[in-house]
C-alpha positions, 0 to 999 in steps of 0.5 A: 493493425496497420504496419507502424515504422521504423522511426514511430517504433523508436519513438514508442520505445524512447516514450515507454524509457521515459515512463509515458503511459501507453495512452500518452504515447497513443495520443501524442503519435496519434496511433492506437492504445492497442498499437502501443501496447503490442510493441511496449509487450514484443521490446518487453518493456517493464514498467518502473512505475507502480498501478493501483492507490498509493501507500498512505504509509510510509516504510519509515511510519511503518517501521515507527509504528512497530516499533512503537507497538513492540516495545509496549510504548503504545498498547494499542492500535486505538493509541498508535492512530491518535500518535500518528495524527499528532506527530505526523498529520497523517489521517489512517484508519485502524484497519490499515493499521491493524493490516500493515501491523499482520503484513509486519509479521505481528499478531493481535492477541484479545484481551483477557476477560476480567470478571468483576469483583462481584461475580468472583465473589457470588460464584458457586463454591464446588 
């Protein structure tokens, strides 16, 4: 790794603080990405941007879902999915909603299986 002068170090620091990515900084200053990464680590810079895929549901949407399910206004995740599409125009899968509800501390419960009147009528009486 070649030596980087004091001015370049200051430029790296200021661009990191402004929110530029390490790749953008390396392209802009015409230095290797590893140099930018090394200086970023050396000054103990913590990025404020969050890596990964953005969330589909905002915090407010999540609270809406939890409230609707916990109060019993909407009993199933499938109906909640339809309500989100109708009210907020949010396309989301039932799995996404179920995972979010699980993270919020809600647990799913299986429906009790109903026996038909026919099977009750003809069960053996012991």
